[in-house]
C-alpha positions in Angstrom: 28.5 -48.5 37.2 29.8 -45.0 38.1 31.2 -44.7 34.6 27.8 -45.6 33.1 26.0 -43.1 35.2 28.5 -40.4 34.2 28.0 -41.1 30.5 24.2 -41.0 30.9 24.4 -37.7 32.7 26.7 -36.3 30.0 24.3 -37.4 27.2 21.3 -35.9 29.0 23.2 -32.7 29.6 24.2 -32.4 26.0 20.7 -33.0 24.9 19.4 -30.2 27.1 22.0 -27.8 25.6 21.1 -28.8 22.1 17.4 -28.3 22.8 18.0 -24.9 24.4 20.1 -23.8 21.4 17.4 -24.9 19.0 14.5 -23.4 21.0 12.6 -20.3 20.0 14.7 -17.2 19.7 11.8 -14.7 19.3 8.6 -13.7 21.1 5.4 -12.9 19.3 2.6 -10.6 20.5 -0.6 -9.7 18.7 -1.1 -5.9 18.4 -3.8 -3.6 17.1 -3.7 -3.5 13.3 -4.0 0.3 13.6 -0.9 0.6 15.8 1.9 2.6 14.3 5.0 0.5 14.5 8.2 1.5 12.8 11.1 -1.0 13.2 13.5 -0.5 10.3 12.6 3.0 9.2 11.6 1.6 5.8 8.3 2.4 4.1 5.6 0.5 5.9 1.8 0.0 6.3 1.4 3.1 8.4 3.1 5.2 5.7 0.9 3.7 3.0 -2.3 4.3 4.8 -1.6 7.8 6.1 -0.2 9.1 2.7 -3.1 7.6 0.8 -5.7 9.1 3.1 -4.1 12.6 3.3 -3.5 12.8 -0.4 -7.0 11.8 -1.4 -8.4 14.3 1.1 -6.2 17.0 -0.5 -7.2 16.0 -4.0 -10.9 16.1 -3.2 -10.7 19.6 -1.7 -9.2 21.1 -4.9 -11.0 23.1 -7.6 -11.2 20.4 -10.3 -14.0 18.6 -8.4 -16.1 21.7 -8.0 -15.6 22.6 -11.7 -16.6 19.1 -12.8 -19.7 19.1 -10.6 -20.8 22.5 -11.9 -20.2 21.5 -15.6 -22.2 18.2 -15.2 -25.2 19.3 -13.2 -23.9 18.1 -9.8 -22.8 14.7 -11.1 -20.0 12.8 -9.3 -16.8 12.3 -11.4 -15.8 8.8 -12.2 -12.2 8.0 -11.2 -9.9 5.2 -12.0 -6.5 4.5 -10.3 -3.7 3.7 -12.7 -0.1 2.7 -11.8 2.0 4.0 -9.0 5.7 3.5 -10.0 8.2 2.7 -7.3 11.4 4.7 -8.0 12.7 4.3 -4.5 15.9 2.7 -3.4 14.0 0.0 -1.5 11.3 -2.5 -2.3 7.8 -0.9 -1.8 4.6 -2.9 -2.3 2.9 -0.3 -4.6 -0.2 -2.6 -5.0 -1.0 -2.1 -1.3 -0.7 1.7 -1.7 -2.9 1.6 -4.8 -5.6 -0.3 -2.7 -5.3 2.3 0.0 -5.9 5.0 -2.6 -8.9 3.1 -3.9 -10.4 2.7 -0.4 -9.9 6.4 0.4 -11.6 7.4 -2.9 -14.6 5.0 -2.4 -15.1 5.9 1.3 -15.1 9.6 0.5 -18.5 9.3 -1.1 -17.6 12.2 -3.4 -16.6 10.3 -6.5 -17.6 7.1 -8.4 -14.7 4.6 -8.5 -14.2 2.6 -11.7 -12.5 -0.8 -11.6 -9.2 -1.0 -13.5 -7.1 -3.5 -15.4 -7.4 -7.1 -14.2 -10.6 -6.4 -12.2 -12.4 -5.2 -15.3 -11.2 -8.3 -17.2 -12.5 -10.5 -14.5 -15.9 -8.8 -14.6 -16.1 -9.0 -18.4 -15.4 -12.7 -18.2 -18.2 -13.2 -15.6 -20.6 -11.2 -17.8 -19.7 -13.4 -20.8 -20.3 -16.5 -18.6 -23.7 -15.1 -17.6 -24.6 -14.4 -21.2 -24.3 -18.1 -22.0 -25.8 -19.6 -18.9 -28.1 -17.1 -17.0 -31.6 -15.9 -17.9 -31.1 -12.5 -16.2 -27.5 -11.9 -17.5 -26.1 -8.4 -17.3 -25.9 -6.6 -20.6 -22.5 -6.5 -22.5 -20.9 -3.2 -23.6 -22.6 -1.1 -21.0 -19.5 -0.3 -18.9 -19.1 3.2 -17.4 -16.1 5.1 -18.7 -13.9 6.9 -16.3 -13.5 10.7 -16.4 -10.2 10.9 -14.6 -7.2 8.7 -13.9 -5.0 8.9 -10.9 -1.3 7.9 -11.3 1.9 8.5 -9.3 5.5 7.8 -8.2 7.3 7.1 -5.0 10.9 8.4 -4.7 13.5 8.3 -1.9 16.6 10.1 -0.9 18.9 8.4 1.7 21.6 10.1 3.7 23.8 8.2 6.1 26.8 9.0 8.4 28.0 6.5 10.9 25.1 5.1 12.9 22.8 7.9 11.8 20.5 7.8 8.8 17.9 10.1 7.2 15.3 8.5 4.9 13.3 11.0 2.8 10.2 9.7 0.9 8.3 11.8 -1.7 5.0 10.7 -3.2 3.7 12.5 -6.2 0.2 11.9 -7.6 -1.4 13.3 -10.7 -5.1 13.3 -11.8 -5.6 13.4 -15.5 -8.7 14.2 -17.6 -9.2 11.1 -19.7 -10.7 13.0 -22.6 -8.3 15.9 -22.9 -5.2 14.5 -21.2 -5.0 17.7 -19.1 -3.6 17.3 -15.6 -6.3 18.8 -13.4 -4.6 18.2 -10.1 -1.1 17.3 -8.8 -0.2 16.5 -5.2 2.9 15.9 -3.2 3.4 14.3 0.2 6.8 14.0 2.0 7.9 11.8 4.8 11.3 12.2 6.6 12.6 9.6 9.1 15.7 10.1 11.3 17.2 6.8 12.3 19.9 6.2 14.9 21.5 2.8 15.3 23.0 1.8 18.7 26.6 0.6 18.7 27.0 -3.0 19.8 28.9 -3.4 23.0 32.2 -5.3 22.7 
């Protein structure tokens, strides 16, 4: 009987150990979506939002906007966002950055934002569907052309020695006149991050 009790206690003890080893190894807490959290030092959502907002503010305060308004009787320029190319040494979701640029342009209230690429194709397909099935279908071939296109690149330079690392990000944007191909504005934003890694205790 003592042997049986010992075996049962041993089995229960091993089960507790296995359960503990397989238990959750992380904790999760909900935080404000606007909180600036930088864990790895890589490009993150805060960088994307801040760079987009600051660069659009910079672009809209330059002379090209005043020149266009004066030339077109106070009309707002129509702007489209093209591609932002990731030339960095790490993966960067450029689509999120493009969406942040679009949001900053639209919310500025100083330009008219024109849909690009896939979005235009989806709208055209919907208009074609309306033309066949709706009495009040929107007219075809009445799209508004853009006056300017915004494009850009993201580059990085990394420097590392021991447990210390510097990450340098440089974002360049260009605004091009769609009719003349003249670059009317170019902007640059730099971010530098100094990262120190703690040595693991033996």
